[in-house]
KEVOVO-314887 format. One record per atom (N, C-alpha, C): residue in one letter; x, y, z; atom name. Coordinates in steps of 0.001 Angstrom, whole numbers, plus 500000, padded with zeros to 6 digits. Example, Ala and Ser with C-alpha at 12.3 -4.5 7.8 and 13.67 -1.06 7.14 Angstrom:
REM residues 2
  type      c1      c2      c3  atom
     a  513190  494310  507800     N
     a  512300  495500  507800    CA
     a  513200  496700  507800     C
     s  512850  497750  507080     N
     s  513670  498940  507140    CA
     s  512900  500030  507870     C
***
This chain:
REM residues 137
  type      c1      c2      c3  atom
     x  536457  105709  410109     N
     x  536397  106155  411484    CA
     x  537144  107471  411665     C
     x  538319  107612  411048     N
     x  539102  108833  411179    CA
     x  538369  110007  410540     C
     x  537788  109790  409362     N
     x  537044  110855  408693    CA
     x  535862  111279  409545     C
     x  535137  110321  410116     N
     x  533979  110614  410941    CA
     x  534375  111453  412153     C
     x  535496  111107  412791     N
     x  535961  111874  413945    CA
     x  536369  113277  413527     C
     x  536998  113420  412346     N
     x  537417  114724  411871    CA
     x  536201  115606  411591     C
     x  535198  115045  410942     N
     x  534021  115826  410570    CA
     x  533317  116388  411800     C
     x  533338  115655  412871     N
     x  532584  116080  414038    CA
     x  533436  116717  415122     C
     x  534700  116990  414857     N
     x  535537  117649  415847    CA
     x  535147  119128  415940     C
     x  535417  119708  417090     N
     x  535130  121128  417284    CA
     x  535948  121977  416307     C
     x  537149  121543  416001     N
     x  538009  122271  415067    CA
     x  537397  122293  413668     C
     x  536896  121136  413213     N
     x  536255  121074  411899    CA
     x  535011  121959  411877     C
     x  534210  121903  412933     N
     x  532985  122710  412983    CA
     x  533307  124196  412938     C
     x  534403  124592  413594     N
     x  534821  125991  413560    CA
     x  535200  126391  412132     C
     x  535953  125546  411453     N
     x  536328  125830  410068    CA
     x  535098  125859  409167     C
     x  534178  124930  409390     N
     x  532939  124889  408613    CA
     x  532139  126178  408812     C
     x  532117  126683  410044     N
     x  531410  127929  410325    CA
     x  532063  129103  409594     C
     x  533390  129158  409589     N
     x  534083  130233  408884    CA
     x  533881  130149  407371     C
     x  533906  128951  406833     N
     x  533645  128777  405397    CA
     x  532215  129208  405076     C
     x  531295  128867  405958     N
     x  529906  129289  405769    CA
     x  529794  130808  405752     C
     x  530488  131479  406670     N
     x  530475  132956  406688    CA
     x  531023  133522  405379     C
     x  532121  132959  404909     N
     x  532726  133433  403663    CA
     x  531784  133221  402481     C
     x  531156  132050  402418     N
     x  530234  131773  401314    CA
     x  528997  132662  401389     C
     x  528508  132938  402597     N
     x  527352  133830  402752    CA
     x  527712  135245  402305     C
     x  528900  135703  402674     N
     x  529334  137044  402267    CA
     x  529492  137120  400748     C
     x  530104  136107  400157     N
     x  530262  136070  398703    CA
     x  528901  136039  398012     C
     x  527995  135229  398533     N
     x  526644  135145  397960    CA
     x  525940  136495  398042     C
     x  526075  137174  399176     N
     x  525439  138482  399343    CA
     x  525983  139490  398334     C
     x  527289  139512  398161     N
     x  527906  140450  397215    CA
     x  527450  140154  395787     C
     x  527504  138888  395411     N
     x  527113  138532  394042    CA
     x  525627  138754  393783     C
     x  524806  138432  394768     N
     x  523361  138633  394600    CA
     x  523023  140118  394551     C
     x  523722  140921  395341     N
     x  523517  142379  395306    CA
     x  523935  142936  393951     C
     x  525065  142462  393430     N
     x  525511  142912  392110    CA
     x  524508  142509  391036     C
     x  524001  141295  391123     N
     x  522995  140838  390158    CA
     x  521755  141730  390223     C
     x  521337  142052  391428     N
     x  520149  142890  391600    CA
     x  520371  144281  391010     C
     x  521559  144830  391222     N
     x  521846  146179  390736    CA
     x  522050  146210  389224     C
     x  522862  145307  388705     N
     x  523269  145386  387301    CA
     x  522333  144677  386332     C
     x  521774  143558  386720     N
     x  520882  142823  385817    CA
     x  519439  143242  386049     C
     x  519117  143502  387280     N
     x  517765  143924  387615    CA
     x  516975  142791  388235     C
     x  516600  143001  389461     N
     x  515803  142017  390189    CA
     x  514979  142804  391200     C
     x  513746  142418  391370     N
     x  512896  143124  392325    CA
     x  513303  142780  393754     C
     x  512830  143582  394672     N
     x  513096  143317  396079    CA
     x  512522  141966  396493     C
     x  511392  141585  395903     N
     x  510787  140290  396231    CA
     x  511686  139126  395824     C
     x  512466  139294  394782     N
     x  513412  138265  394370    CA
     x  514691  138300  395184     C
     x  515044  139487  395664     N
     x  516277  139683  396430    CA
     x  516115  139246  397885     C
     x  514918  139399  398429     N
     x  514665  139116  399851    CA
     x  514991  137677  400262     C
     x  514563  136644  399528     N
     x  514907  135277  399951    CA
     x  516414  135025  400012     C
     x  517161  135659  399124     N
     x  518613  135515  399153    CA
     x  519197  136164  400398     C
     x  518666  137315  400770     N
     x  519125  137976  401997    CA
     x  518761  137143  403227     C
     x  517582  136535  403219     N
     x  517179  135662  404323    CA
     x  518139  134478  404426     C
     x  518494  133886  403293     N
     x  519439  132760  403295    CA
     x  520774  133190  403889     C
     x  521253  134362  403515     N
     x  522539  134836  404030    CA
     x  522487  135096  405532     C
     x  521397  135688  405995     N
     x  521251  135932  407439    CA
     x  521182  134603  408197     C
     x  520442  133644  407659     N
     x  520366  132324  408298    CA
     x  521732  131643  408347     C
     x  522488  131730  407257     N
     x  523817  131126  407232    CA
     x  524735  131783  408258     C
     x  524686  133103  408344     N
     x  525526  133803  409327    CA
     x  525091  133483  410754     C
     x  523787  133405  410991     N
     x  523293  133052  412325    CA
     x  523694  131632  412693     C
     x  523598  130717  411738     N
     x  524007  129337  411985    CA
     x  525489  129226  412255     C
     x  526292  129963  411501     N
     x  527745  129937  411708    CA
     x  528104  130534  413065     C
     x  527472  131638  413416     N
     x  527734  132265  414714    CA
     x  527368  131313  415858     C
     x  526212  130694  415743     N
     x  525765  129753  416772    CA
     x  526730  128571  416891     C
     x  527179  128066  415758     N
     x  528112  126940  415760    CA
     x  529461  127327  416375     C
     x  529891  128557  416131     N
     x  531141  129025  416739    CA
     x  531010  129142  418260     C
     x  529845  129550  418718     N
     x  529619  129702  420160    CA
     x  529430  128366  420860     C
     x  528793  127409  420152     N
     x  528520  126101  420746    CA
     x  528622  125035  419659     C
     x  529719  124274  419631     N
     x  529901  123266  418584    CA
     x  528815  122187  418551     C
     x  528014  122082  419596     N
     x  526928  121101  419614    CA
     x  525660  121632  418944     C
     x  525593  122933  418719     N
     x  524392  123572  418168    CA
     x  524469  123590  416634     C
     x  524134  122478  416029     N
     x  524244  122345  414574    CA
     x  522918  122544  413840     C
     x  521838  122647  414565     N
     x  520525  122709  413933    CA
     x  520293  123932  413075     C
     x  520720  125093  413543     N
     x  520462  126325  412790    CA
     x  521247  126326  411485     C
     x  522502  125917  411549     N
     x  523307  125919  410318    CA
     x  522793  124864  409339     C
     x  522288  123763  409861     N
     x  521700  122730  409000    CA
     x  520454  123276  408301     C
     x  519585  123919  409050     N
     x  518391  124514  408455    CA
     x  518735  125602  407448     C
     x  519752  126389  407760     N
     x  520171  127460  406858    CA
     x  520681  126900  405533     C
     x  521503  125850  405614     N
     x  521998  125240  404377    CA
     x  520874  124549  403613     C
     x  519911  123974  404326     N
     x  518757  123368  403654    CA
     x  517941  124411  402909     C
     x  517698  125543  403553     N
     x  516968  126637  402912    CA
     x  517731  127151  401696     C
     x  519027  127318  401852     N
     x  519860  127826  400760    CA
     x  519887  126854  399588     C
     x  519972  125565  399892     N
     x  519927  124557  398823    CA
     x  518611  124646  398056     C
     x  517505  124712  398747     N
     x  516199  124809  398076    CA
     x  516104  126077  397233     C
     x  516618  127166  397769     N
     x  516611  128435  397041    CA
     x  517435  128333  395757     C
     x  518639  127786  395868     N
     x  519490  127657  394693    CA
     x  518891  126690  393673     C
     x  518307  125607  394159     N
     x  517680  124657  393233    CA
     x  516544  125323  392466     C
     x  515686  126022  393183     N
     x  514517  126618  392524    CA
     x  514924  127693  391527     C
     x  515909  128516  391874     N
     x  516321  129559  390939    CA
     x  517041  128972  389727     C
     x  517720  127838  389929     N
     x  518331  127150  388790    CA
     x  517249  126487  387926     C
     x  516271  125866  388569     N
     x  515274  125065  387853    CA
     x  514451  125894  386876     C
     x  514018  127089  387267     N
     x  513200  127852  386322    CA
     x  514033  128307  385136     C
     x  515316  128590  385364     N
     x  516174  128946  384233    CA
     x  516407  127736  383320     C
     x  516586  126583  383931     N
     x  516802  125376  383132    CA
     x  515568  125062  382286     C
     x  514392  125236  382853     N
     x  513160  125011  382082    CA
     x  513090  125957  380888     C
     x  513405  127239  381140     N
     x  513412  128209  380036    CA
     x  514499  127880  379016     C
     x  515642  127401  379488     N
     x  516734  127002  378595    CA
     x  516286  125860  377684     C
     x  515608  124876  378250     N
     x  515122  123737  377455    CA
     x  514082  124175  376425     C
     x  513323  125218  376749     N
     x  512328  125754  375815    CA
     x  512938  126718  374795     C
     x  514222  127051  374975     N
     x  514891  127992  374074    CA
     x  514531  129430  374345     C
     x  514031  129723  375531     N
     x  513561  131064  375850    CA
     x  514504  131832  376783     C
     x  515693  131308  377026     N
     x  516615  131941  377965    CA
     x  517652  132756  377199     C
     x  517847  134018  377623     N
     x  518850  134845  376957    CA
     x  520258  134460  377430     C
     x  521257  135063  376819     N
     x  522645  134688  377078    CA
     x  523069  134983  378519     C
     x  522644  136099  379079     N
     x  522995  136448  380460    CA
     x  522402  135432  381428     C
     x  521127  135115  381252     N
     x  520467  134168  382142    CA
     x  521028  132747  381984     C
     x  521505  132422  380785     N
     x  522141  131117  380587    CA
     x  523427  131041  381408     C
     x  524194  132110  381413     N
     x  525395  132167  382245    CA
     x  525068  132055  383721     C
     x  524017  132738  384136     N
     x  523576  132673  385530    CA
     x  523156  131246  385880     C
     x  522519  130564  384936     N
     x  522089  129184  385165    CA
     x  523294  128292  385494     C
     x  524392  128481  384790     N
     x  525592  127680  385057    CA
     x  526210  128031  386414     C
     x  526193  129301  386765     N
     x  526688  129712  388092    CA
     x  525817  129082  389178     C
     x  524512  129107  388974     N
     x  523599  128528  389958    CA
     x  523757  127022  390088     C
     x  524136  126352  389010     N
     x  524403  124912  389102    CA
     x  525561  124665  390061     C
     x  526578  125517  389992     N
     x  527723  125387  390912    CA
     x  527315  125703  392351     C
     x  526547  126776  392537     N
     x  526138  127121  393903    CA
     x  525224  126050  394488     C
     x  524433  125426  393626     N
     x  523543  124359  394090    CA
     x  524355  123159  394572     C
     x  525410  122824  393874     N
     x  526266  121704  394280    CA
     x  526970  122021  395601     C
     x  527469  123254  395738     N
     x  528104  123662  396987    CA
     x  527093  123596  398128     C
     x  525897  124098  397900     N
     x  524848  124070  398921    CA
     x  524473  122651  399309     C
     x  524378  121775  398326     N
     x  524054  120373  398591    CA
     x  525128  119728  399462     C
     x  526368  119954  399121     N
     x  527488  119397  399871    CA
     x  527483  119915  401322     C
     x  527316  121229  401490     N
     x  527313  121812  402840    CA
     x  526093  121363  403638     C
     x  524945  121254  402971     N
     x  523754  120767  403667    CA
     x  523958  119333  404136     C
     x  524536  118496  403286     N
     x  524779  117098  403665    CA
     x  525713  117018  404875     C
     x  526767  117810  404873     N
     x  527684  117831  406024    CA
     x  526945  118256  407284     C
     x  526190  119342  407199     N
     x  525495  119853  408385    CA
     x  524396  118896  408846     C
     x  523775  118197  407918     N
     x  522742  117231  408276    CA
     x  523346  116065  409065     C
     x  524467  115565  408598     N
     x  525128  114471  409307    CA
     x  525647  114959  410666     C
     x  526150  116196  410710     N
     x  526603  116756  411994    CA
     x  525458  116854  412993     C
     x  524251  117063  412496     N
     x  523093  117240  413370    CA
     x  522523  115934  413906     C
     x  522932  114822  413328     N
     x  522425  113522  413784    CA
     x  523034  113167  415136     C
     x  522262  112543  416005     N
     x  522826  112088  417280    CA
     x  523954  111087  417032     C
     x  524962  111053  417890     N
     x  526100  110146  417674    CA
     x  525693  108684  417497     C
     x  524703  108206  418254     N
     x  524316  106814  418111    CA
     x  523675  106524  416760     C
     x  523008  107515  416154     N
     x  522411  107323  414835    CA
     x  523487  107280  413753     C
     x  524580  108026  413947     N
     x  525677  108013  412973    CA
     x  526414  106701  412995     C
     x  526432  106060  414146     N
     x  527149  104780  414288    CA
     x  526337  103611  413734     C
     x  525070  103834  413441     N
     x  524229  102770  412903    CA
     x  523585  101897  413959     C
     x  523554  102360  415198     N
     x  522937  101591  416295    CA
     x  521441  101793  416295     C
***
């Protein structure tokens, strides 16, 4: 009961929004560096930028109205799917022995980002549920 109240407090949501902003900024910097130094087309870079904009929009909305959890939930869901898909194709190539050393390192980084995205999506999904649904009524 105490954990449930903490997760849904306005204070927790504010902290969650700030953490989301920090993670979106970090993701943008790292993805931009990957695009510049490793090489990635704009078509590959665009979905990552969309994810970052969605995360920032969701965090901003949550800061303005702690009841508005839908945008941040959708943003984390999109980001989770993006991270999963970019990890999955590397993992398939890794299993086939066709992945170079740089991409293998990226695969491990993406496994971590996927776990973070999954965790944040789960939190935002539960936050988005109506209170009576969380109570099991």
